[in-house]
N, CA, C, O and CB atoms as a CASP TS submission, in Angstrom:
PFRMAT TS
TARGET T0000
AUTHOR 0000-0000-0000
METHOD Language model
MODEL 1
PARENT N/A
ATOM      1  N   MET     1      12.573  10.681  -1.216  1.00  0.00           N
ATOM      2  CA  MET     1      11.196  11.020  -1.509  1.00  0.00           C
ATOM      3  C   MET     1      10.234  10.022  -0.862  1.00  0.00           C
ATOM      4  O   MET     1       9.167  10.400  -0.378  1.00  0.00           O
ATOM      5  CB  MET     1      10.976  11.069  -3.017  1.00  0.00           C
ATOM      6  N   HIS     2      10.619   8.754  -0.860  1.00  0.00           N
ATOM      7  CA  HIS     2       9.756   7.755  -0.248  1.00  0.00           C
ATOM      8  C   HIS     2       9.947   7.777   1.257  1.00  0.00           C
ATOM      9  O   HIS     2      11.064   7.912   1.756  1.00  0.00           O
ATOM     10  CB  HIS     2      10.047   6.350  -0.813  1.00  0.00           C
ATOM     11  N   GLN     3       8.852   7.644   1.965  1.00  0.00           N
ATOM     12  CA  GLN     3       8.884   7.671   3.419  1.00  0.00           C
ATOM     13  C   GLN     3       8.609   6.276   3.948  1.00  0.00           C
ATOM     14  O   GLN     3       7.684   5.600   3.497  1.00  0.00           O
ATOM     15  CB  GLN     3       7.860   8.683   3.980  1.00  0.00           C
ATOM     16  N   GLU     4       9.422   5.848   4.911  1.00  0.00           N
ATOM     17  CA  GLU     4       9.208   4.549   5.530  1.00  0.00           C
ATOM     18  C   GLU     4       7.938   4.583   6.364  1.00  0.00           C
ATOM     19  O   GLU     4       7.705   5.523   7.124  1.00  0.00           O
ATOM     20  CB  GLU     4      10.416   4.148   6.396  1.00  0.00           C
ATOM     21  N   ILE     5       7.120   3.549   6.215  1.00  0.00           N
ATOM     22  CA  ILE     5       5.879   3.417   6.980  1.00  0.00           C
ATOM     23  C   ILE     5       5.941   2.085   7.707  1.00  0.00           C
ATOM     24  O   ILE     5       6.333   1.075   7.122  1.00  0.00           O
ATOM     25  CB  ILE     5       4.602   3.508   6.053  1.00  0.00           C
ATOM     26  N   LEU     6       5.561   2.074   8.971  1.00  0.00           N
ATOM     27  CA  LEU     6       5.456   0.832   9.725  1.00  0.00           C
ATOM     28  C   LEU     6       3.989   0.431   9.741  1.00  0.00           C
ATOM     29  O   LEU     6       3.137   1.204  10.178  1.00  0.00           O
ATOM     30  CB  LEU     6       6.025   0.988  11.182  1.00  0.00           C
ATOM     31  N   LEU     7       3.692  -0.770   9.268  1.00  0.00           N
ATOM     32  CA  LEU     7       2.302  -1.231   9.241  1.00  0.00           C
ATOM     33  C   LEU     7       1.739  -1.269  10.657  1.00  0.00           C
ATOM     34  O   LEU     7       2.375  -1.781  11.578  1.00  0.00           O
ATOM     35  CB  LEU     7       2.199  -2.626   8.581  1.00  0.00           C
ATOM     36  N   SER     8       0.541  -0.724  10.815  1.00  0.00           N
ATOM     37  CA  SER     8      -0.075  -0.658  12.140  1.00  0.00           C
ATOM     38  C   SER     8      -0.749  -1.968  12.534  1.00  0.00           C
ATOM     39  O   SER     8      -1.072  -2.185  13.702  1.00  0.00           O
ATOM     40  CB  SER     8      -1.086   0.467  12.183  1.00  0.00           C
ATOM     41  N   ARG     9      -0.958  -2.840  11.543  1.00  0.00           N
ATOM     42  CA  ARG     9      -1.558  -4.155  11.815  1.00  0.00           C
ATOM     43  C   ARG     9      -1.154  -5.106  10.704  1.00  0.00           C
ATOM     44  O   ARG     9      -0.635  -4.681   9.672  1.00  0.00           O
ATOM     45  CB  ARG     9      -3.119  -4.064  11.928  1.00  0.00           C
ATOM     46  N   GLU    10      -1.389  -6.383  10.913  1.00  0.00           N
ATOM     47  CA  GLU    10      -1.085  -7.386   9.896  1.00  0.00           C
ATOM     48  C   GLU    10      -1.994  -7.198   8.683  1.00  0.00           C
ATOM     49  O   GLU    10      -3.186  -6.926   8.822  1.00  0.00           O
ATOM     50  CB  GLU    10      -1.242  -8.810  10.472  1.00  0.00           C
ATOM     51  N   VAL    11      -1.415  -7.346   7.496  1.00  0.00           N
ATOM     52  CA  VAL    11      -2.205  -7.234   6.266  1.00  0.00           C
ATOM     53  C   VAL    11      -1.868  -8.388   5.333  1.00  0.00           C
ATOM     54  O   VAL    11      -0.764  -8.931   5.357  1.00  0.00           O
ATOM     55  CB  VAL    11      -1.949  -5.875   5.563  1.00  0.00           C
ATOM     56  N   SER    12      -2.845  -8.746   4.512  1.00  0.00           N
ATOM     57  CA  SER    12      -2.627  -9.703   3.436  1.00  0.00           C
ATOM     58  C   SER    12      -2.177  -8.915   2.221  1.00  0.00           C
ATOM     59  O   SER    12      -2.658  -7.811   1.967  1.00  0.00           O
ATOM     60  CB  SER    12      -3.919 -10.545   3.131  1.00  0.00           C
ATOM     61  N   ALA    13      -1.250  -9.493   1.475  1.00  0.00           N
ATOM     62  CA  ALA    13      -0.725  -8.817   0.293  1.00  0.00           C
ATOM     63  C   ALA    13      -0.468  -9.853  -0.791  1.00  0.00           C
ATOM     64  O   ALA    13      -0.497 -11.059  -0.542  1.00  0.00           O
ATOM     65  CB  ALA    13       0.576  -8.026   0.627  1.00  0.00           C
ATOM     66  N   ILE    14      -0.218  -9.360  -1.990  1.00  0.00           N
ATOM     67  CA  ILE    14       0.121 -10.199  -3.134  1.00  0.00           C
ATOM     68  C   ILE    14       1.557  -9.868  -3.524  1.00  0.00           C
ATOM     69  O   ILE    14       1.886  -8.715  -3.799  1.00  0.00           O
ATOM     70  CB  ILE    14      -0.874  -9.975  -4.341  1.00  0.00           C
ATOM     71  N   GLN    15       2.399 -10.884  -3.544  1.00  0.00           N
ATOM     72  CA  GLN    15       3.799 -10.679  -3.906  1.00  0.00           C
ATOM     73  C   GLN    15       3.910 -10.417  -5.402  1.00  0.00           C
ATOM     74  O   GLN    15       3.262 -11.077  -6.216  1.00  0.00           O
ATOM     75  CB  GLN    15       4.657 -11.901  -3.502  1.00  0.00           C
ATOM     76  N   ILE    16       4.742  -9.443  -5.745  1.00  0.00           N
ATOM     77  CA  ILE    16       4.960  -9.083  -7.148  1.00  0.00           C
ATOM     78  C   ILE    16       6.348  -9.579  -7.539  1.00  0.00           C
ATOM     79  O   ILE    16       7.286  -9.328  -6.783  1.00  0.00           O
ATOM     80  CB  ILE    16       4.821  -7.525  -7.378  1.00  0.00           C
ATOM     81  N   PRO    17       6.544 -10.245  -8.634  1.00  0.00           N
ATOM     82  CA  PRO    17       5.604 -10.516  -9.715  1.00  0.00           C
ATOM     83  C   PRO    17       4.938 -11.889  -9.627  1.00  0.00           C
ATOM     84  O   PRO    17       4.122 -12.217 -10.489  1.00  0.00           O
ATOM     85  CB  PRO    17       6.308 -10.395 -11.023  1.00  0.00           C
ATOM     86  N   SER    18       5.253 -12.691  -8.632  1.00  0.00           N
ATOM     87  CA  SER    18       4.780 -14.087  -8.602  1.00  0.00           C
ATOM     88  C   SER    18       3.275 -14.223  -8.436  1.00  0.00           C
ATOM     89  O   SER    18       2.681 -15.186  -8.921  1.00  0.00           O
ATOM     90  CB  SER    18       5.458 -14.826  -7.487  1.00  0.00           C
ATOM     91  N   GLY    19       2.650 -13.257  -7.747  1.00  0.00           N
ATOM     92  CA  GLY    19       1.216 -13.350  -7.483  1.00  0.00           C
ATOM     93  C   GLY    19       0.890 -14.196  -6.270  1.00  0.00           C
ATOM     94  O   GLY    19      -0.283 -14.433  -5.983  1.00  0.00           O
ATOM     95  N   ASP    20       1.903 -14.656  -5.550  1.00  0.00           N
ATOM     96  CA  ASP    20       1.683 -15.451  -4.339  1.00  0.00           C
ATOM     97  C   ASP    20       1.139 -14.586  -3.216  1.00  0.00           C
ATOM     98  O   ASP    20       1.494 -13.414  -3.091  1.00  0.00           O
ATOM     99  CB  ASP    20       2.983 -16.131  -3.895  1.00  0.00           C
ATOM    100  N   SER    21       0.270 -15.177  -2.399  1.00  0.00           N
ATOM    101  CA  SER    21      -0.259 -14.473  -1.235  1.00  0.00           C
ATOM    102  C   SER    21       0.798 -14.485  -0.133  1.00  0.00           C
ATOM    103  O   SER    21       1.530 -15.461   0.031  1.00  0.00           O
ATOM    104  CB  SER    21      -1.593 -15.124  -0.740  1.00  0.00           C
ATOM    105  N   LEU    22       0.865 -13.407   0.605  1.00  0.00           N
ATOM    106  CA  LEU    22       1.729 -13.358   1.765  1.00  0.00           C
ATOM    107  C   LEU    22       1.102 -12.485   2.820  1.00  0.00           C
ATOM    108  O   LEU    22       0.220 -11.675   2.535  1.00  0.00           O
ATOM    109  CB  LEU    22       3.119 -12.848   1.396  1.00  0.00           C
ATOM    110  N   SER    23       1.558 -12.654   4.026  1.00  0.00           N
ATOM    111  CA  SER    23       1.065 -11.878   5.151  1.00  0.00           C
ATOM    112  C   SER    23       2.200 -10.996   5.645  1.00  0.00           C
ATOM    113  O   SER    23       3.303 -11.474   5.911  1.00  0.00           O
ATOM    114  CB  SER    23       0.525 -12.800   6.290  1.00  0.00           C
ATOM    115  N   LEU    24       1.919  -9.706   5.765  1.00  0.00           N
ATOM    116  CA  LEU    24       2.906  -8.762   6.287  1.00  0.00           C
ATOM    117  C   LEU    24       2.515  -8.425   7.718  1.00  0.00           C
ATOM    118  O   LEU    24       1.457  -7.837   7.940  1.00  0.00           O
ATOM    119  CB  LEU    24       2.995  -7.467   5.401  1.00  0.00           C
ATOM    120  N   PRO    25       3.347  -8.784   8.695  1.00  0.00           N
ATOM    121  CA  PRO    25       2.990  -8.552  10.096  1.00  0.00           C
ATOM    122  C   PRO    25       2.991  -7.082  10.489  1.00  0.00           C
ATOM    123  O   PRO    25       3.635  -6.252   9.847  1.00  0.00           O
ATOM    124  CB  PRO    25       3.933  -9.298  10.984  1.00  0.00           C
ATOM    125  N   ALA    26       2.266  -6.777  11.546  1.00  0.00           N
ATOM    126  CA  ALA    26       2.286  -5.420  12.113  1.00  0.00           C
ATOM    127  C   ALA    26       3.732  -5.049  12.414  1.00  0.00           C
ATOM    128  O   ALA    26       4.515  -5.881  12.874  1.00  0.00           O
ATOM    129  CB  ALA    26       1.399  -5.322  13.411  1.00  0.00           C
ATOM    130  N   GLY    27       4.076  -3.793  12.150  1.00  0.00           N
ATOM    131  CA  GLY    27       5.431  -3.313  12.411  1.00  0.00           C
ATOM    132  C   GLY    27       6.389  -3.483  11.245  1.00  0.00           C
ATOM    133  O   GLY    27       7.532  -3.031  11.313  1.00  0.00           O
ATOM    134  N   THR    28       5.932  -4.139  10.158  1.00  0.00           N
ATOM    135  CA  THR    28       6.779  -4.293   8.974  1.00  0.00           C
ATOM    136  C   THR    28       7.027  -2.929   8.343  1.00  0.00           C
ATOM    137  O   THR    28       6.099  -2.145   8.148  1.00  0.00           O
ATOM    138  CB  THR    28       6.127  -5.258   7.948  1.00  0.00           C
ATOM    139  N   ALA    29       8.276  -2.660   8.030  1.00  0.00           N
ATOM    140  CA  ALA    29       8.628  -1.400   7.365  1.00  0.00           C
ATOM    141  C   ALA    29       8.364  -1.542   5.865  1.00  0.00           C
ATOM    142  O   ALA    29       8.835  -2.489   5.235  1.00  0.00           O
ATOM    143  CB  ALA    29      10.126  -1.018   7.633  1.00  0.00           C
ATOM    144  N   VAL    30       7.609  -0.596   5.298  1.00  0.00           N
ATOM    145  CA  VAL    30       7.313  -0.590   3.866  1.00  0.00           C
ATOM    146  C   VAL    30       7.489   0.822   3.335  1.00  0.00           C
ATOM    147  O   VAL    30       7.455   1.800   4.081  1.00  0.00           O
ATOM    148  CB  VAL    30       5.872  -1.112   3.584  1.00  0.00           C
ATOM    149  N   PHE    31       7.679   0.899   2.021  1.00  0.00           N
ATOM    150  CA  PHE    31       7.723   2.167   1.301  1.00  0.00           C
ATOM    151  C   PHE    31       6.702   2.078   0.188  1.00  0.00           C
ATOM    152  O   PHE    31       6.747   1.138  -0.606  1.00  0.00           O
ATOM    153  CB  PHE    31       9.159   2.479   0.741  1.00  0.00           C
ATOM    154  N   ILE    32       5.775   3.033   0.103  1.00  0.00           N
ATOM    155  CA  ILE    32       4.809   3.042  -0.993  1.00  0.00           C
ATOM    156  C   ILE    32       5.546   3.502  -2.244  1.00  0.00           C
ATOM    157  O   ILE    32       6.112   4.594  -2.281  1.00  0.00           O
ATOM    158  CB  ILE    32       3.573   3.973  -0.677  1.00  0.00           C
ATOM    159  N   THR    33       5.530   2.648  -3.270  1.00  0.00           N
ATOM    160  CA  THR    33       6.193   2.994  -4.521  1.00  0.00           C
ATOM    161  C   THR    33       5.206   3.399  -5.598  1.00  0.00           C
ATOM    162  O   THR    33       5.569   4.087  -6.553  1.00  0.00           O
ATOM    163  CB  THR    33       7.025   1.834  -5.006  1.00  0.00           C
ATOM    164  N   GLN    34       3.930   2.966  -5.445  1.00  0.00           N
ATOM    165  CA  GLN    34       2.910   3.311  -6.443  1.00  0.00           C
ATOM    166  C   GLN    34       1.530   3.202  -5.814  1.00  0.00           C
ATOM    167  O   GLN    34       1.269   2.320  -4.996  1.00  0.00           O
ATOM    168  CB  GLN    34       3.013   2.390  -7.691  1.00  0.00           C
ATOM    169  N   ARG    35       0.654   4.114  -6.211  1.00  0.00           N
ATOM    170  CA  ARG    35      -0.768   4.078  -5.851  1.00  0.00           C
ATOM    171  C   ARG    35      -1.532   4.065  -7.158  1.00  0.00           C
ATOM    172  O   ARG    35      -1.445   5.007  -7.945  1.00  0.00           O
ATOM    173  CB  ARG    35      -1.193   5.307  -4.935  1.00  0.00           C
ATOM    174  N   LEU    36      -2.289   2.988  -7.392  1.00  0.00           N
ATOM    175  CA  LEU    36      -2.951   2.865  -8.672  1.00  0.00           C
ATOM    176  C   LEU    36      -4.221   2.040  -8.521  1.00  0.00           C
ATOM    177  O   LEU    36      -4.188   0.926  -7.999  1.00  0.00           O
ATOM    178  CB  LEU    36      -2.014   2.236  -9.708  1.00  0.00           C
ATOM    179  N   GLY    37      -5.327   2.584  -8.975  1.00  0.00           N
ATOM    180  CA  GLY    37      -6.581   1.839  -8.988  1.00  0.00           C
ATOM    181  C   GLY    37      -7.028   1.339  -7.633  1.00  0.00           C
ATOM    182  O   GLY    37      -7.643   0.276  -7.541  1.00  0.00           O
ATOM    183  N   GLY    38      -6.737   2.072  -6.592  1.00  0.00           N
ATOM    184  CA  GLY    38      -7.176   1.663  -5.258  1.00  0.00           C
ATOM    185  C   GLY    38      -6.264   0.664  -4.582  1.00  0.00           C
ATOM    186  O   GLY    38      -6.592   0.167  -3.505  1.00  0.00           O
ATOM    187  N   THR    39      -5.118   0.354  -5.189  1.00  0.00           N
ATOM    188  CA  THR    39      -4.164  -0.533  -4.543  1.00  0.00           C
ATOM    189  C   THR    39      -2.847   0.198  -4.332  1.00  0.00           C
ATOM    190  O   THR    39      -2.581   1.231  -4.947  1.00  0.00           O
ATOM    191  CB  THR    39      -3.948  -1.810  -5.378  1.00  0.00           C
ATOM    192  N   PHE    40      -2.047  -0.350  -3.464  1.00  0.00           N
ATOM    193  CA  PHE    40      -0.758   0.244  -3.129  1.00  0.00           C
ATOM    194  C   PHE    40       0.331  -0.781  -3.399  1.00  0.00           C
ATOM    195  O   PHE    40       0.261  -1.905  -2.902  1.00  0.00           O
ATOM    196  CB  PHE    40      -0.722   0.720  -1.645  1.00  0.00           C
ATOM    197  N   THR    41       1.330  -0.409  -4.177  1.00  0.00           N
ATOM    198  CA  THR    41       2.501  -1.247  -4.344  1.00  0.00           C
ATOM    199  C   THR    41       3.516  -0.756  -3.330  1.00  0.00           C
ATOM    200  O   THR    41       3.834   0.432  -3.274  1.00  0.00           O
ATOM    201  CB  THR    41       3.066  -1.199  -5.818  1.00  0.00           C
ATOM    202  N   VAL    42       4.020  -1.686  -2.526  1.00  0.00           N
ATOM    203  CA  VAL    42       4.970  -1.323  -1.484  1.00  0.00           C
ATOM    204  C   VAL    42       6.246  -2.138  -1.638  1.00  0.00           C
ATOM    205  O   VAL    42       6.217  -3.288  -2.075  1.00  0.00           O
ATOM    206  CB  VAL    42       4.358  -1.537  -0.088  1.00  0.00           C
ATOM    207  N   ALA    43       7.359  -1.527  -1.275  1.00  0.00           N
ATOM    208  CA  ALA    43       8.638  -2.212  -1.222  1.00  0.00           C
ATOM    209  C   ALA    43       8.852  -2.648   0.222  1.00  0.00           C
ATOM    210  O   ALA    43       8.716  -1.851   1.151  1.00  0.00           O
ATOM    211  CB  ALA    43       9.811  -1.295  -1.733  1.00  0.00           C
ATOM    212  N   THR    44       9.189  -3.921   0.397  1.00  0.00           N
ATOM    213  CA  THR    44       9.458  -4.480   1.721  1.00  0.00           C
ATOM    214  C   THR    44      10.814  -5.171   1.686  1.00  0.00           C
ATOM    215  O   THR    44      11.452  -5.249   0.636  1.00  0.00           O
ATOM    216  CB  THR    44       8.332  -5.476   2.159  1.00  0.00           C
ATOM    217  N   SER    45      11.247  -5.665   2.825  1.00  0.00           N
ATOM    218  CA  SER    45      12.497  -6.426   2.856  1.00  0.00           C
ATOM    219  C   SER    45      12.346  -7.747   2.102  1.00  0.00           C
ATOM    220  O   SER    45      13.344  -8.384   1.768  1.00  0.00           O
ATOM    221  CB  SER    45      12.932  -6.691   4.310  1.00  0.00           C
ATOM    222  N   GLN    46      11.103  -8.163   1.831  1.00  0.00           N
ATOM    223  CA  GLN    46      10.826  -9.394   1.093  1.00  0.00           C
ATOM    224  C   GLN    46      10.614  -9.125  -0.396  1.00  0.00           C
ATOM    225  O   GLN    46      10.350 -10.062  -1.150  1.00  0.00           O
ATOM    226  CB  GLN    46       9.600 -10.089   1.673  1.00  0.00           C
ATOM    227  N   GLY    47      10.720  -7.889  -0.832  1.00  0.00           N
ATOM    228  CA  GLY    47      10.496  -7.523  -2.223  1.00  0.00           C
ATOM    229  C   GLY    47       9.247  -6.672  -2.357  1.00  0.00           C
ATOM    230  O   GLY    47       8.787  -6.080  -1.381  1.00  0.00           O
ATOM    231  N   LEU    48       8.694  -6.609  -3.565  1.00  0.00           N
ATOM    232  CA  LEU    48       7.502  -5.800  -3.824  1.00  0.00           C
ATOM    233  C   LEU    48       6.236  -6.575  -3.505  1.00  0.00           C
ATOM    234  O   LEU    48       6.177  -7.793  -3.672  1.00  0.00           O
ATOM    235  CB  LEU    48       7.475  -5.335  -5.279  1.00  0.00           C
ATOM    236  N   ALA    49       5.225  -5.851  -3.042  1.00  0.00           N
ATOM    237  CA  ALA    49       3.930  -6.467  -2.734  1.00  0.00           C
ATOM    238  C   ALA    49       2.830  -5.462  -3.024  1.00  0.00           C
ATOM    239  O   ALA    49       3.047  -4.251  -2.977  1.00  0.00           O
ATOM    240  CB  ALA    49       3.865  -6.945  -1.250  1.00  0.00           C
ATOM    241  N   ARG    50       1.634  -5.985  -3.326  1.00  0.00           N
ATOM    242  CA  ARG    50       0.465  -5.138  -3.576  1.00  0.00           C
ATOM    243  C   ARG    50      -0.495  -5.291  -2.405  1.00  0.00           C
ATOM    244  O   ARG    50      -0.846  -6.403  -2.010  1.00  0.00           O
ATOM    245  CB  ARG    50      -0.235  -5.512  -4.929  1.00  0.00           C
ATOM    246  N   ILE    51      -0.911  -4.158  -1.859  1.00  0.00           N
ATOM    247  CA  ILE    51      -1.849  -4.116  -0.739  1.00  0.00           C
ATOM    248  C   ILE    51      -3.143  -3.480  -1.221  1.00  0.00           C
ATOM    249  O   ILE    51      -3.121  -2.444  -1.884  1.00  0.00           O
ATOM    250  CB  ILE    51      -1.256  -3.327   0.473  1.00  0.00           C
ATOM    251  N   SER    52      -4.261  -4.095  -0.890  1.00  0.00           N
ATOM    252  CA  SER    52      -5.583  -3.621  -1.292  1.00  0.00           C
ATOM    253  C   SER    52      -5.951  -2.334  -0.553  1.00  0.00           C
ATOM    254  O   SER    52      -5.438  -2.051   0.529  1.00  0.00           O
ATOM    255  CB  SER    52      -6.641  -4.703  -1.030  1.00  0.00           C
ATOM    256  N   SER    53      -6.844  -1.571  -1.158  1.00  0.00           N
ATOM    257  CA  SER    53      -7.335  -0.344  -0.509  1.00  0.00           C
ATOM    258  C   SER    53      -8.077  -0.657   0.787  1.00  0.00           C
ATOM    259  O   SER    53      -8.187   0.206   1.658  1.00  0.00           O
ATOM    260  CB  SER    53      -8.257   0.432  -1.461  1.00  0.00           C
ATOM    261  N   GLN    54      -8.588  -1.881   0.925  1.00  0.00           N
ATOM    262  CA  GLN    54      -9.263  -2.283   2.173  1.00  0.00           C
ATOM    263  C   GLN    54      -8.313  -2.220   3.362  1.00  0.00           C
ATOM    264  O   GLN    54      -8.750  -2.076   4.504  1.00  0.00           O
ATOM    265  CB  GLN    54      -9.837  -3.705   2.040  1.00  0.00           C
ATOM    266  N   ASP    55      -7.010  -2.328   3.094  1.00  0.00           N
ATOM    267  CA  ASP    55      -6.010  -2.311   4.152  1.00  0.00           C
ATOM    268  C   ASP    55      -5.222  -1.008   4.206  1.00  0.00           C
ATOM    269  O   ASP    55      -4.163  -0.943   4.830  1.00  0.00           O
ATOM    270  CB  ASP    55      -5.065  -3.460   3.972  1.00  0.00           C
ATOM    271  N   ALA    56      -5.742   0.031   3.549  1.00  0.00           N
ATOM    272  CA  ALA    56      -5.047   1.318   3.506  1.00  0.00           C
ATOM    273  C   ALA    56      -4.812   1.890   4.904  1.00  0.00           C
ATOM    274  O   ALA    56      -3.819   2.577   5.142  1.00  0.00           O
ATOM    275  CB  ALA    56      -5.841   2.312   2.670  1.00  0.00           C
ATOM    276  N   ASP    57      -5.733   1.601   5.826  1.00  0.00           N
ATOM    277  CA  ASP    57      -5.575   2.132   7.191  1.00  0.00           C
ATOM    278  C   ASP    57      -4.295   1.633   7.844  1.00  0.00           C
ATOM    279  O   ASP    57      -3.697   2.347   8.650  1.00  0.00           O
ATOM    280  CB  ASP    57      -6.777   1.746   8.054  1.00  0.00           C
ATOM    281  N   ALA    58      -3.865   0.419   7.512  1.00  0.00           N
ATOM    282  CA  ALA    58      -2.627  -0.126   8.079  1.00  0.00           C
ATOM    283  C   ALA    58      -1.410   0.658   7.605  1.00  0.00           C
ATOM    284  O   ALA    58      -0.358   0.642   8.245  1.00  0.00           O
ATOM    285  CB  ALA    58      -2.474  -1.604   7.705  1.00  0.00           C
ATOM    286  N   LEU    59      -1.567   1.350   6.466  1.00  0.00           N
ATOM    287  CA  LEU    59      -0.509   2.202   5.926  1.00  0.00           C
ATOM    288  C   LEU    59      -0.625   3.640   6.437  1.00  0.00           C
ATOM    289  O   LEU    59       0.239   4.474   6.167  1.00  0.00           O
ATOM    290  CB  LEU    59      -0.551   2.188   4.399  1.00  0.00           C
ATOM    291  N   GLY    60      -1.693   3.918   7.171  1.00  0.00           N
ATOM    292  CA  GLY    60      -1.926   5.282   7.627  1.00  0.00           C
ATOM    293  C   GLY    60      -2.525   6.151   6.549  1.00  0.00           C
ATOM    294  O   GLY    60      -2.406   7.375   6.598  1.00  0.00           O
ATOM    295  N   VAL    61      -3.176   5.528   5.562  1.00  0.00           N
ATOM    296  CA  VAL    61      -3.755   6.243   4.428  1.00  0.00           C
ATOM    297  C   VAL    61      -5.269   6.188   4.529  1.00  0.00           C
ATOM    298  O   VAL    61      -5.842   5.134   4.807  1.00  0.00           O
ATOM    299  CB  VAL    61      -3.271   5.645   3.080  1.00  0.00           C
ATOM    300  N   ASN    62      -5.920   7.330   4.303  1.00  0.00           N
ATOM    301  CA  ASN    62      -7.376   7.395   4.263  1.00  0.00           C
ATOM    302  C   ASN    62      -7.777   7.615   2.799  1.00  0.00           C
ATOM    303  O   ASN    62      -7.671   8.731   2.290  1.00  0.00           O
ATOM    304  CB  ASN    62      -7.935   8.545   5.203  1.00  0.00           C
ATOM    305  N   PRO    63      -8.239   6.548   2.116  1.00  0.00           N
ATOM    306  CA  PRO    63      -8.563   6.681   0.688  1.00  0.00           C
ATOM    307  C   PRO    63      -9.597   7.759   0.380  1.00  0.00           C
ATOM    308  O   PRO    63      -9.524   8.395  -0.672  1.00  0.00           O
ATOM    309  CB  PRO    63      -9.062   5.370   0.168  1.00  0.00           C
ATOM    310  N   GLU    64     -10.553   7.977   1.270  1.00  0.00           N
ATOM    311  CA  GLU    64     -11.575   9.003   1.038  1.00  0.00           C
ATOM    312  C   GLU    64     -10.945  10.395   1.044  1.00  0.00           C
ATOM    313  O   GLU    64     -11.295  11.236   0.216  1.00  0.00           O
ATOM    314  CB  GLU    64     -12.689   8.915   2.108  1.00  0.00           C
ATOM    315  N   GLU    65     -10.027  10.641   1.964  1.00  0.00           N
ATOM    316  CA  GLU    65      -9.338  11.933   2.014  1.00  0.00           C
ATOM    317  C   GLU    65      -8.467  12.129   0.775  1.00  0.00           C
ATOM    318  O   GLU    65      -8.411  13.225   0.217  1.00  0.00           O
ATOM    319  CB  GLU    65      -8.479  12.037   3.290  1.00  0.00           C
ATOM    320  N   GLU    66      -7.787  11.065   0.348  1.00  0.00           N
ATOM    321  CA  GLU    66      -6.958  11.163  -0.848  1.00  0.00           C
ATOM    322  C   GLU    66      -7.792  11.478  -2.075  1.00  0.00           C
ATOM    323  O   GLU    66      -7.365  12.248  -2.936  1.00  0.00           O
ATOM    324  CB  GLU    66      -6.184   9.874  -1.064  1.00  0.00           C
ATOM    325  N   ALA    67      -8.984  10.889  -2.166  1.00  0.00           N
ATOM    326  CA  ALA    67      -9.850  11.136  -3.311  1.00  0.00           C
ATOM    327  C   ALA    67     -10.287  12.592  -3.356  1.00  0.00           C
ATOM    328  O   ALA    67     -10.391  13.178  -4.434  1.00  0.00           O
ATOM    329  CB  ALA    67     -11.071  10.220  -3.267  1.00  0.00           C
ATOM    330  N   LYS    68     -10.544  13.183  -2.183  1.00  0.00           N
ATOM    331  CA  LYS    68     -10.930  14.598  -2.121  1.00  0.00           C
ATOM    332  C   LYS    68      -9.796  15.500  -2.584  1.00  0.00           C
ATOM    333  O   LYS    68     -10.026  16.521  -3.232  1.00  0.00           O
ATOM    334  CB  LYS    68     -11.349  14.978  -0.697  1.00  0.00           C
ATOM    335  N   ASN    69      -8.559  15.114  -2.244  1.00  0.00           N
ATOM    336  CA  ASN    69      -7.391  15.960  -2.538  1.00  0.00           C
ATOM    337  C   ASN    69      -6.808  15.719  -3.918  1.00  0.00           C
ATOM    338  O   ASN    69      -5.941  16.475  -4.357  1.00  0.00           O
ATOM    339  CB  ASN    69      -6.322  15.731  -1.507  1.00  0.00           C
ATOM    340  N   ARG    70      -7.262  14.684  -4.611  1.00  0.00           N
ATOM    341  CA  ARG    70      -6.757  14.354  -5.945  1.00  0.00           C
ATOM    342  C   ARG    70      -7.283  15.358  -6.961  1.00  0.00           C
ATOM    343  O   ARG    70      -8.477  15.656  -6.975  1.00  0.00           O
ATOM    344  CB  ARG    70      -7.162  12.918  -6.347  1.00  0.00           C
ATOM    345  N   PRO    71      -6.408  15.879  -7.806  1.00  0.00           N
ATOM    346  CA  PRO    71      -6.880  16.811  -8.832  1.00  0.00           C
ATOM    347  C   PRO    71      -7.825  16.098  -9.801  1.00  0.00           C
ATOM    348  O   PRO    71      -7.591  14.952 -10.184  1.00  0.00           O
ATOM    349  CB  PRO    71      -5.684  17.426  -9.601  1.00  0.00           C
ATOM    350  N   LYS    72      -8.878  16.782 -10.183  1.00  0.00           N
ATOM    351  CA  LYS    72      -9.840  16.218 -11.126  1.00  0.00           C
ATOM    352  C   LYS    72      -9.292  16.380 -12.538  1.00  0.00           C
ATOM    353  O   LYS    72      -8.769  17.435 -12.897  1.00  0.00           O
ATOM    354  CB  LYS    72     -11.236  16.902 -10.987  1.00  0.00           C
ATOM    355  N   SER    73      -9.420  15.324 -13.331  1.00  0.00           N
ATOM    356  CA  SER    73      -8.936  15.395 -14.708  1.00  0.00           C
ATOM    357  C   SER    73     -10.005  16.065 -15.577  1.00  0.00           C
ATOM    358  O   SER    73     -11.207  15.893 -15.373  1.00  0.00           O
ATOM    359  CB  SER    73      -8.586  13.972 -15.253  1.00  0.00           C
ATOM    360  N   SER    74      -9.528  16.818 -16.530  1.00  0.00           N
ATOM    361  CA  SER    74     -10.466  17.459 -17.467  1.00  0.00           C
ATOM    362  C   SER    74     -10.430  16.671 -18.757  1.00  0.00           C
ATOM    363  O   SER    74      -9.407  16.616 -19.439  1.00  0.00           O
ATOM    364  CB  SER    74     -10.106  18.973 -17.721  1.00  0.00           C
ATOM    365  N   VAL    75     -11.551  16.064 -19.082  1.00  0.00           N
ATOM    366  CA  VAL    75     -11.615  15.202 -20.266  1.00  0.00           C
ATOM    367  C   VAL    75     -12.300  15.926 -21.382  1.00  0.00           C
ATOM    368  O   VAL    75     -12.457  15.374 -22.471  1.00  0.00           O
ATOM    369  CB  VAL    75     -12.342  13.891 -19.964  1.00  0.00           C
TER
END
């Protein structure tokens, strides 16, 4: 179900669960495991990391398009 994505550019990320900053170089293979609150949790060869929505383009994701396609909740 998860699709491998190669980062198109270097991104800053937060390592989970330590909270340490790390840099993921362009070409790093990642798998998106969760999308929540504008951030992406990805699995890498170094473990789990959180990538900000500011760097969504490096994942090939357009947050504006995703927001349009997201079902609206009925409250």
